[in-house]
FIMIVEX-13859 format. One record per residue (C-alpha): x, y, z; residue in three letters; residue number from 0. Coordinates in Angstrom, 3 decimals. Example, Ala and Ser with C-alpha at 12.3 -4.5 7.8 and 13.67 -1.06 7.14 Angstrom:
% FIMIVEX-13859
@x:12.300; y:-4.500; z:7.800; rest:Ala; nr:0
@x:13.670; y:-1.060; z:7.140; rest:Ser; nr:1
This chain:
% FIMIVEX-13859
@x:0.000; y:0.000; z:0.000; rest:Unk; nr:0
@x:1.403; y:3.387; z:-0.933; rest:Unk; nr:1
@x:2.039; y:5.726; z:1.956; rest:Unk; nr:2
@x:-0.074; y:8.861; z:2.160; rest:Unk; nr:3
@x:1.777; y:12.109; z:1.543; rest:Unk; nr:4
@x:1.804; y:14.477; z:4.498; rest:Unk; nr:5
@x:3.053; y:18.002; z:5.055; rest:Unk; nr:6
@x:4.848; y:19.311; z:8.103; rest:Unk; nr:7
@x:5.709; y:22.682; z:9.538; rest:Unk; nr:8
@x:8.684; y:21.209; z:11.365; rest:Unk; nr:9
@x:12.184; y:22.092; z:10.247; rest:Unk; nr:10
@x:13.577; y:19.843; z:7.501; rest:Unk; nr:11
@x:17.316; y:19.368; z:6.996; rest:Unk; nr:12
@x:19.968; y:17.191; z:5.481; rest:Unk; nr:13
@x:21.476; y:14.208; z:7.271; rest:Unk; nr:14
@x:24.622; y:16.280; z:7.870; rest:Unk; nr:15
@x:22.603; y:19.098; z:9.463; rest:Unk; nr:16
@x:20.732; y:16.575; z:11.604; rest:Unk; nr:17
@x:23.982; y:14.979; z:12.780; rest:Unk; nr:18
@x:25.515; y:18.320; z:13.709; rest:Unk; nr:19
@x:22.425; y:19.255; z:15.734; rest:Unk; nr:20
@x:22.275; y:15.788; z:17.279; rest:Unk; nr:21
@x:25.882; y:15.946; z:18.445; rest:Unk; nr:22
@x:25.219; y:19.316; z:20.063; rest:Unk; nr:23
@x:22.166; y:17.863; z:21.793; rest:Unk; nr:24
@x:24.227; y:14.855; z:22.902; rest:Unk; nr:25
@x:26.480; y:17.123; z:24.934; rest:Unk; nr:26
@x:23.428; y:18.572; z:26.699; rest:Unk; nr:27
@x:22.073; y:15.063; z:27.333; rest:Unk; nr:28
@x:25.400; y:13.958; z:28.803; rest:Unk; nr:29
@x:25.390; y:17.008; z:31.054; rest:Unk; nr:30
@x:21.870; y:16.173; z:32.216; rest:Unk; nr:31
@x:22.932; y:12.579; z:32.929; rest:Unk; nr:32
@x:25.875; y:13.759; z:35.032; rest:Unk; nr:33
@x:23.646; y:16.157; z:36.960; rest:Unk; nr:34
@x:21.073; y:13.408; z:37.459; rest:Unk; nr:35
@x:23.790; y:11.140; z:38.871; rest:Unk; nr:36
@x:24.850; y:13.912; z:41.234; rest:Unk; nr:37
@x:21.227; y:14.401; z:42.357; rest:Unk; nr:38
@x:20.903; y:10.670; z:43.052; rest:Unk; nr:39
@x:23.943; y:10.870; z:45.306; rest:Unk; nr:40
@x:22.382; y:13.815; z:47.154; rest:Unk; nr:41
@x:19.178; y:11.784; z:47.671; rest:Unk; nr:42
@x:21.198; y:8.963; z:49.186; rest:Unk; nr:43
@x:23.108; y:11.417; z:51.384; rest:Unk; nr:44
@x:19.945; y:12.732; z:53.061; rest:Unk; nr:45
@x:19.859; y:12.051; z:56.809; rest:Unk; nr:46
@x:17.731; y:9.088; z:57.820; rest:Unk; nr:47
@x:14.800; y:9.648; z:60.182; rest:Unk; nr:48
@x:13.940; y:6.867; z:62.604; rest:Unk; nr:49
@x:10.326; y:5.674; z:62.351; rest:Unk; nr:50
@x:9.170; y:4.877; z:65.876; rest:Unk; nr:51
@x:5.422; y:4.972; z:65.216; rest:Unk; nr:52
@x:3.684; y:1.639; z:64.749; rest:Unk; nr:53
@x:1.814; y:1.302; z:61.469; rest:Unk; nr:54
@x:-0.443; y:-1.615; z:60.565; rest:Unk; nr:55
@x:-1.413; y:-2.649; z:57.059; rest:Unk; nr:56
@x:-3.619; y:-5.300; z:55.527; rest:Unk; nr:57
@x:-1.920; y:-7.397; z:52.864; rest:Unk; nr:58
@x:-2.838; y:-10.625; z:51.088; rest:Unk; nr:59
@x:-1.243; y:-12.667; z:53.886; rest:Unk; nr:60
@x:-3.040; y:-10.782; z:56.685; rest:Unk; nr:61
@x:-2.073; y:-7.980; z:59.054; rest:Unk; nr:62
@x:1.420; y:-6.565; z:58.573; rest:Unk; nr:63
@x:3.755; y:-4.001; z:60.082; rest:Unk; nr:64
@x:5.915; y:-1.564; z:58.151; rest:Unk; nr:65
@x:8.840; y:-3.897; z:58.821; rest:Unk; nr:66
@x:6.881; y:-6.784; z:57.290; rest:Unk; nr:67
@x:6.557; y:-4.845; z:54.033; rest:Unk; nr:68
@x:10.344; y:-5.171; z:53.576; rest:Unk; nr:69
@x:9.784; y:-8.926; z:53.067; rest:Unk; nr:70
@x:13.204; y:-9.831; z:54.440; rest:Unk; nr:71
@x:15.076; y:-7.121; z:52.515; rest:Unk; nr:72
@x:16.785; y:-4.019; z:53.894; rest:Unk; nr:73
@x:15.295; y:-1.431; z:51.525; rest:Unk; nr:74
@x:11.666; y:-0.566; z:50.799; rest:Unk; nr:75
@x:10.097; y:1.636; z:48.142; rest:Unk; nr:76
@x:6.457; y:2.562; z:48.698; rest:Unk; nr:77
@x:4.327; y:3.979; z:45.914; rest:Unk; nr:78
@x:1.489; y:6.011; z:47.428; rest:Unk; nr:79
@x:-1.273; y:4.972; z:45.039; rest:Unk; nr:80
@x:-4.345; y:7.243; z:44.925; rest:Unk; nr:81
@x:-7.166; y:4.850; z:45.795; rest:Unk; nr:82
@x:-9.311; y:6.141; z:48.639; rest:Unk; nr:83
@x:-12.053; y:4.200; z:50.413; rest:Unk; nr:84
@x:-14.720; y:6.107; z:48.440; rest:Unk; nr:85
@x:-13.142; y:5.429; z:45.043; rest:Unk; nr:86
@x:-14.780; y:2.834; z:42.819; rest:Unk; nr:87
@x:-11.526; y:2.371; z:40.872; rest:Unk; nr:88
@x:-7.905; y:3.403; z:41.241; rest:Unk; nr:89
@x:-6.643; y:6.716; z:39.920; rest:Unk; nr:90
@x:-5.972; y:6.288; z:36.165; rest:Unk; nr:91
@x:-2.734; y:8.276; z:36.435; rest:Unk; nr:92
@x:-1.421; y:6.094; z:39.254; rest:Unk; nr:93
@x:-2.627; y:3.080; z:37.298; rest:Unk; nr:94
@x:-0.528; y:4.021; z:34.278; rest:Unk; nr:95
@x:2.512; y:4.371; z:36.529; rest:Unk; nr:96
@x:1.758; y:1.041; z:38.226; rest:Unk; nr:97
@x:1.592; y:-0.726; z:34.854; rest:Unk; nr:98
@x:5.379; y:-0.819; z:34.985; rest:Unk; nr:99
@x:5.737; y:-2.220; z:38.499; rest:Unk; nr:100
@x:5.555; y:-5.936; z:37.737; rest:Unk; nr:101
@x:8.349; y:-5.706; z:35.209; rest:Unk; nr:102
@x:10.781; y:-3.993; z:37.572; rest:Unk; nr:103
@x:9.751; y:-5.483; z:40.936; rest:Unk; nr:104
@x:11.527; y:-8.762; z:40.240; rest:Unk; nr:105
@x:14.756; y:-6.919; z:39.496; rest:Unk; nr:106
@x:14.440; y:-4.757; z:42.614; rest:Unk; nr:107
@x:13.696; y:-7.758; z:44.823; rest:Unk; nr:108
@x:16.900; y:-9.368; z:43.610; rest:Unk; nr:109
@x:18.793; y:-6.214; z:44.500; rest:Unk; nr:110
@x:17.651; y:-6.074; z:48.161; rest:Unk; nr:111
@x:14.750; y:-3.679; z:47.461; rest:Unk; nr:112
@x:11.047; y:-4.391; z:47.997; rest:Unk; nr:113
@x:8.462; y:-2.431; z:46.010; rest:Unk; nr:114
@x:4.975; y:-2.090; z:47.531; rest:Unk; nr:115
@x:1.969; y:0.035; z:46.612; rest:Unk; nr:116
@x:0.001; y:1.447; z:49.549; rest:Unk; nr:117
@x:-3.534; y:2.877; z:49.401; rest:Unk; nr:118
@x:-6.300; y:3.655; z:51.887; rest:Unk; nr:119
@x:-8.984; y:1.636; z:50.099; rest:Unk; nr:120
@x:-9.976; y:-1.617; z:51.839; rest:Unk; nr:121
@x:-7.863; y:-4.600; z:50.854; rest:Unk; nr:122
@x:-10.758; y:-6.394; z:49.145; rest:Unk; nr:123
@x:-11.291; y:-3.406; z:46.853; rest:Unk; nr:124
@x:-7.581; y:-3.263; z:46.042; rest:Unk; nr:125
@x:-7.508; y:-6.989; z:45.296; rest:Unk; nr:126
@x:-10.493; y:-6.720; z:42.945; rest:Unk; nr:127
@x:-8.917; y:-3.854; z:41.033; rest:Unk; nr:128
@x:-5.556; y:-5.621; z:40.972; rest:Unk; nr:129
@x:-7.179; y:-8.654; z:39.322; rest:Unk; nr:130
@x:-8.893; y:-6.396; z:36.790; rest:Unk; nr:131
@x:-5.557; y:-4.794; z:35.878; rest:Unk; nr:132
@x:-3.701; y:-8.117; z:35.806; rest:Unk; nr:133
@x:-1.065; y:-6.944; z:38.291; rest:Unk; nr:134
@x:0.886; y:-9.140; z:40.708; rest:Unk; nr:135
@x:2.990; y:-6.630; z:42.710; rest:Unk; nr:136
@x:2.331; y:-6.366; z:46.476; rest:Unk; nr:137
@x:-0.389; y:-3.881; z:47.442; rest:Unk; nr:138
@x:-1.193; y:-2.989; z:51.046; rest:Unk; nr:139
@x:-4.212; y:-1.260; z:52.534; rest:Unk; nr:140
@x:-3.493; y:1.457; z:55.087; rest:Unk; nr:141
@x:-7.173; y:2.130; z:55.800; rest:Unk; nr:142
@x:-6.911; y:1.961; z:59.591; rest:Unk; nr:143
@x:-3.466; y:3.558; z:59.797; rest:Unk; nr:144
@x:-1.993; y:7.053; z:60.035; rest:Unk; nr:145
@x:0.558; y:6.104; z:57.409; rest:Unk; nr:146
@x:-0.898; y:8.150; z:54.542; rest:Unk; nr:147
@x:-1.438; y:11.414; z:56.440; rest:Unk; nr:148
@x:1.924; y:11.056; z:58.190; rest:Unk; nr:149
@x:3.648; y:10.842; z:54.808; rest:Unk; nr:150
@x:1.611; y:13.708; z:53.349; rest:Unk; nr:151
@x:-0.553; y:11.851; z:50.855; rest:Unk; nr:152
@x:-3.889; y:12.059; z:52.676; rest:Unk; nr:153
@x:-5.739; y:15.210; z:53.744; rest:Unk; nr:154
@x:-9.047; y:16.044; z:55.400; rest:Unk; nr:155
@x:-12.051; y:18.125; z:54.371; rest:Unk; nr:156
@x:-11.108; y:20.633; z:57.063; rest:Unk; nr:157
@x:-7.621; y:21.025; z:55.625; rest:Unk; nr:158
@x:-9.147; y:21.581; z:52.199; rest:Unk; nr:159
@x:-11.535; y:24.244; z:53.476; rest:Unk; nr:160
@x:-8.907; y:26.084; z:55.506; rest:Unk; nr:161
@x:-6.110; y:25.898; z:52.954; rest:Unk; nr:162
@x:-4.110; y:23.790; z:55.367; rest:Unk; nr:163
@x:-2.747; y:21.290; z:52.860; rest:Unk; nr:164
@x:1.032; y:21.043; z:52.675; rest:Unk; nr:165
@x:1.880; y:18.832; z:49.728; rest:Unk; nr:166
@x:5.190; y:18.500; z:47.923; rest:Unk; nr:167
@x:6.795; y:20.505; z:50.746; rest:Unk; nr:168
@x:4.727; y:23.632; z:50.174; rest:Unk; nr:169
@x:1.360; y:24.969; z:51.262; rest:Unk; nr:170
@x:-1.211; y:25.049; z:48.503; rest:Unk; nr:171
@x:-4.525; y:26.774; z:47.966; rest:Unk; nr:172
@x:-5.834; y:24.186; z:45.524; rest:Unk; nr:173
@x:-4.974; y:20.898; z:43.890; rest:Unk; nr:174
@x:-2.788; y:21.325; z:40.843; rest:Unk; nr:175
@x:-2.403; y:18.798; z:38.063; rest:Unk; nr:176
@x:-0.156; y:18.605; z:35.051; rest:Unk; nr:177
@x:-2.770; y:20.642; z:33.138; rest:Unk; nr:178
@x:-4.954; y:23.498; z:34.507; rest:Unk; nr:179
@x:-8.019; y:22.547; z:36.497; rest:Unk; nr:180
@x:-11.370; y:24.234; z:36.983; rest:Unk; nr:181
@x:-12.757; y:22.404; z:40.014; rest:Unk; nr:182
@x:-15.128; y:25.215; z:40.907; rest:Unk; nr:183
@x:-17.429; y:24.589; z:37.963; rest:Unk; nr:184
@x:-17.042; y:20.811; z:37.975; rest:Unk; nr:185
@x:-15.223; y:20.796; z:34.651; rest:Unk; nr:186
@x:-11.646; y:20.397; z:33.558; rest:Unk; nr:187
@x:-9.157; y:17.558; z:33.811; rest:Unk; nr:188
@x:-9.255; y:17.121; z:37.590; rest:Unk; nr:189
@x:-13.022; y:16.658; z:37.484; rest:Unk; nr:190
@x:-12.573; y:14.278; z:34.546; rest:Unk; nr:191
@x:-10.097; y:12.123; z:36.447; rest:Unk; nr:192
@x:-12.204; y:12.298; z:39.616; rest:Unk; nr:193
@x:-15.155; y:10.962; z:37.645; rest:Unk; nr:194
@x:-12.981; y:8.108; z:36.419; rest:Unk; nr:195
@x:-12.517; y:7.096; z:40.078; rest:Unk; nr:196
@x:-16.234; y:7.401; z:40.795; rest:Unk; nr:197
@x:-15.804; y:10.478; z:42.996; rest:Unk; nr:198
@x:-16.031; y:14.262; z:42.909; rest:Unk; nr:199
@x:-13.076; y:16.670; z:42.920; rest:Unk; nr:200
@x:-12.901; y:17.259; z:46.709; rest:Unk; nr:201
@x:-13.049; y:13.536; z:47.498; rest:Unk; nr:202
@x:-10.571; y:12.628; z:44.788; rest:Unk; nr:203
@x:-8.010; y:15.267; z:45.772; rest:Unk; nr:204
@x:-7.929; y:14.364; z:49.436; rest:Unk; nr:205
@x:-5.677; y:11.505; z:48.297; rest:Unk; nr:206
@x:-2.318; y:12.342; z:46.686; rest:Unk; nr:207
@x:0.400; y:10.414; z:44.838; rest:Unk; nr:208
@x:3.962; y:10.009; z:46.006; rest:Unk; nr:209
@x:6.866; y:7.675; z:46.582; rest:Unk; nr:210
@x:8.658; y:7.073; z:49.880; rest:Unk; nr:211
@x:11.833; y:5.146; z:50.618; rest:Unk; nr:212
@x:12.738; y:3.330; z:53.833; rest:Unk; nr:213
@x:15.747; y:1.460; z:55.187; rest:Unk; nr:214
@x:15.815; y:-1.352; z:57.745; rest:Unk; nr:215
@x:18.945; y:-1.608; z:59.832; rest:Unk; nr:216
@x:19.416; y:-3.569; z:63.067; rest:Unk; nr:217
@x:15.657; y:-3.972; z:63.366; rest:Unk; nr:218
@x:14.995; y:-0.229; z:63.105; rest:Unk; nr:219
@x:13.075; y:1.348; z:60.212; rest:Unk; nr:220
@x:14.241; y:4.698; z:58.854; rest:Unk; nr:221
@x:12.506; y:7.055; z:56.457; rest:Unk; nr:222
@x:15.074; y:8.129; z:53.858; rest:Unk; nr:223
@x:13.275; y:9.932; z:51.021; rest:Unk; nr:224
@x:9.888; y:11.035; z:49.657; rest:Unk; nr:225
@x:8.849; y:12.712; z:46.407; rest:Unk; nr:226
@x:5.514; y:13.972; z:45.149; rest:Unk; nr:227
@x:3.779; y:15.585; z:42.163; rest:Unk; nr:228
@x:6.209; y:16.026; z:39.260; rest:Unk; nr:229
@x:8.882; y:14.402; z:41.377; rest:Unk; nr:230
@x:7.211; y:11.206; z:40.129; rest:Unk; nr:231
@x:7.737; y:12.000; z:36.446; rest:Unk; nr:232
@x:10.737; y:9.722; z:36.140; rest:Unk; nr:233
@x:8.626; y:6.818; z:37.444; rest:Unk; nr:234
@x:5.903; y:7.429; z:34.853; rest:Unk; nr:235
@x:7.321; y:5.222; z:32.133; rest:Unk; nr:236
@x:5.131; y:6.389; z:29.252; rest:Unk; nr:237
@x:6.409; y:9.949; z:29.603; rest:Unk; nr:238
@x:10.029; y:8.866; z:29.321; rest:Unk; nr:239
@x:9.136; y:7.320; z:25.974; rest:Unk; nr:240
@x:7.000; y:10.252; z:24.835; rest:Unk; nr:241
@x:9.860; y:12.657; z:25.589; rest:Unk; nr:242
@x:11.778; y:10.816; z:22.877; rest:Unk; nr:243
@x:8.918; y:10.660; z:20.378; rest:Unk; nr:244
@x:8.807; y:13.182; z:17.476; rest:Unk; nr:245
@x:6.006; y:15.273; z:18.986; rest:Unk; nr:246
@x:6.897; y:14.754; z:22.627; rest:Unk; nr:247
@x:4.119; y:14.798; z:25.205; rest:Unk; nr:248
@x:1.831; y:16.759; z:22.878; rest:Unk; nr:249
@x:-0.889; y:17.123; z:25.533; rest:Unk; nr:250
@x:-3.974; y:19.298; z:25.573; rest:Unk; nr:251
@x:-5.816; y:17.508; z:28.352; rest:Unk; nr:252
@x:-6.250; y:14.130; z:30.013; rest:Unk; nr:253
@x:-5.639; y:11.724; z:27.167; rest:Unk; nr:254
@x:-4.543; y:8.621; z:29.105; rest:Unk; nr:255
@x:-6.839; y:5.852; z:30.286; rest:Unk; nr:256
@x:-6.474; y:2.653; z:32.237; rest:Unk; nr:257
@x:-4.879; y:0.099; z:29.969; rest:Unk; nr:258
@x:-8.132; y:-1.854; z:29.560; rest:Unk; nr:259
@x:-10.133; y:1.233; z:28.574; rest:Unk; nr:260
@x:-8.469; y:2.174; z:25.289; rest:Unk; nr:261
@x:-10.098; y:1.378; z:21.978; rest:Unk; nr:262
@x:-8.241; y:-1.403; z:20.180; rest:Unk; nr:263
@x:-5.698; y:-0.090; z:17.647; rest:Unk; nr:264
C-alpha cells in the first residue's frame, strides 16, 4: 500500500545538518545525565529519620507491620497509590505508573529492594482492582493507619476548606495537576479524572500520589526519602518514551486511560 503524503511545519534538513544538531544535543544530554547522577547521590546522602510509630497494614497474607513490608530485605520503596475508600476504581494516572511495576519489581527484589503500593482503600477493593488490571505486585491497605497522612498523601475536608494542605513541601490553595483545572465549575481535567474514580473533585483530591523510601537496619526502620507531584515524572514510564517521540508529550488535556479502557488499535 502506498504511503499517504503528508506536510509538516517542522524544520527539515539534510542528514549532515541533523547529525551536527544531534551531536550538540548529545552534549546537553550527557550534562543532564551527570547532573542526574549527582542528584541521586544527594538523595542517598539525606539524613535518615527513625520511624518509631507503629503502622499496621492489611496485605494478602493478613495484618502486617511496616517492617513486614520489607519482606526480608533491607530497603523498601512505597508507591502512594491514589485509591481512597470512596473510590470505585484506582486513579488512572497512578494506574498508568503502576503498569510498569511488575516488570521492575523482580529486578528490585533481587537487588535487596522491595516495592509495595500502599492505598487507603480496603484490601478487598484493592484486590479486585488488581485482578482487573492483571497486576501481581504487592499492594497494602493502610485504611486503619496514620501512614498516609503522616507521609503527606492524605488530607481532610477541614484542611481543604482552611487551605491547610502542605503537599510536595509547600502549602497550597488548591490541587494542581499537570494541566490546569477548573474544580469550581465541575469541569476540567481534575473533574474528569475524579469521575474516572467514581468520585467528585474534593473527594478525589484528598488523596495524593507520592513515593517514599525506607531502610531497615538492626531492626529499626528509617525514612530516607519522599517525592511527590512532578517528582514522580521519572517513574511514569510512558512519559520517558513520549519525551523521545517526534512530537513529545503533545498534551492538551487528560488523554490517558487505564490500559483496559483504550479502543483497540
